C-alpha positions in Angstrom: -10.1 -3.6 20.5 -12.3 -1.6 18.2 -9.5 1.0 17.7 -7.1 -1.7 16.8 -9.5 -3.3 14.4 -10.3 0.1 12.7 -6.6 0.8 12.3 -6.0 -2.6 10.8 -8.9 -2.1 8.4 -7.6 1.3 7.3 -4.0 -0.1 6.9 -5.5 -2.8 4.5 -6.3 0.1 2.1 -2.9 0.5 0.4 -1.5 1.1 -3.0 1.0 -1.7 -2.9 -0.3 -4.9 -1.3 3.1 -6.4 -0.6 4.4 -3.3 1.3 4.6 -3.7 5.1 3.2 -1.2 7.5 6.8 -0.3 8.5 7.8 0.4 4.9 4.8 2.6 4.3 5.5 4.4 7.6 8.9 5.3 6.3 7.5 6.6 3.0 4.9 8.6 4.8 7.5 10.2 7.1 9.6 11.2 4.2 6.6 12.7 2.4 5.5 14.7 5.4 8.8 15.7 7.0 11.3 15.5 4.1 14.6 13.8 3.7 16.2 12.0 6.7 19.3 10.2 7.6 19.0 6.5 8.5 19.6 7.4 12.1 16.9 10.0 12.1 14.4 7.6 10.5 15.3 4.9 13.0 14.8 7.2 15.9 11.6 8.6 14.6 10.1 5.1 14.0 11.6 3.8 17.2 13.5 0.9 15.6 17.2 0.0 15.5 19.5 1.4 12.9 20.1 -2.1 11.3 16.3 -2.7 11.1 15.8 0.7 9.4 18.7 -0.1 7.1 16.9 -3.3 6.0 13.7 -1.4 5.4 15.4 1.3 3.4 17.3 -1.3 1.4 14.0 -2.9 0.4 12.4 0.4 -0.5 15.4 1.4 -2.5 15.4 -1.9 -4.4 11.7 -1.3 -5.2 12.4 2.2 -6.5 10.5 4.1 -3.8 13.4 6.0 -2.2 16.9 7.2 -3.0 20.1 7.5 -0.9 22.4 10.4 -1.4 25.7 10.7 0.5 25.8 13.8 2.7 28.2 16.5 1.7 29.6 17.1 5.2 30.1 13.4 6.1 30.2 10.9 3.1 29.6 8.0 5.6 26.1 9.2 6.1 23.3 9.1 3.5 20.2 11.2 3.1 17.1 9.1 2.3 14.4 10.7 0.2 11.3 9.8 -1.8 11.3 9.1 -5.5 8.3 10.1 -7.6 7.1 6.4 -7.4 7.4 6.6 -3.6 5.4 9.8 -3.4 2.8 8.2 -5.7 2.5 5.2 -3.3 1.9 7.5 -0.3 -0.7 9.7 -2.2 -2.6 6.7 -3.6 -2.7 4.9 -0.2 -3.9 8.1 1.5 -6.6 8.5 -1.2 -7.8 4.9 -0.8 -7.9 5.2 3.0 -9.8 8.5 2.8 -12.3 7.0 0.4 -12.9 4.0 2.5 -13.3 6.1 5.6 -15.6 8.6 3.9 -17.9 5.7 2.7 -17.9 4.1 6.1 -18.7 7.4 7.9 -21.4 8.1 5.4 -23.2 5.0 6.5 -23.5 6.2 10.1 -26.3 8.2 11.6 -25.8 11.8 12.5 -25.9 10.8 16.2 -23.2 8.2 15.6 -21.0 10.7 13.8 -21.4 13.2 16.7 -20.4 10.5 19.1 -17.3 9.8 17.1 -16.5 13.5 17.0 -16.7 13.7 20.8 -14.6 10.5 21.1 -12.0 11.9 18.8 -11.3 14.8 21.2 -10.8 12.3 24.0 -8.5 10.1 21.9 -6.5 13.1 20.8 -6.0 14.1 24.5 -4.8 10.5 25.3 -2.4 10.4 22.3 -0.9 13.8 23.2 0.3 12.5 26.6 
């Protein structure tokens, strides 16, 4: 439960309060991994293509992403970040890092060492 609560607390630190976690995840994927087709985004985020299409529509209407028809198949579109979308990701990451830095700074050295040890175990579990 503590892991879920910490993740929820970090997700609360965002640049756009009205943006859903799923919408932010799409922006983050595009920032880290570059442009994707709708199908690639849906597969990466493990959602259906219609669900991803709704998410992308909302992000496009808000000015955070663009859709460009692909040269080799005009039925497919390439989804990419706009400058505004990139700014949302960068500001959200900055806010989350600042919150976490402050929170970690309030811990004792022993508590931070315990977290470091636990992080290695959590990473091992996540890599399964």
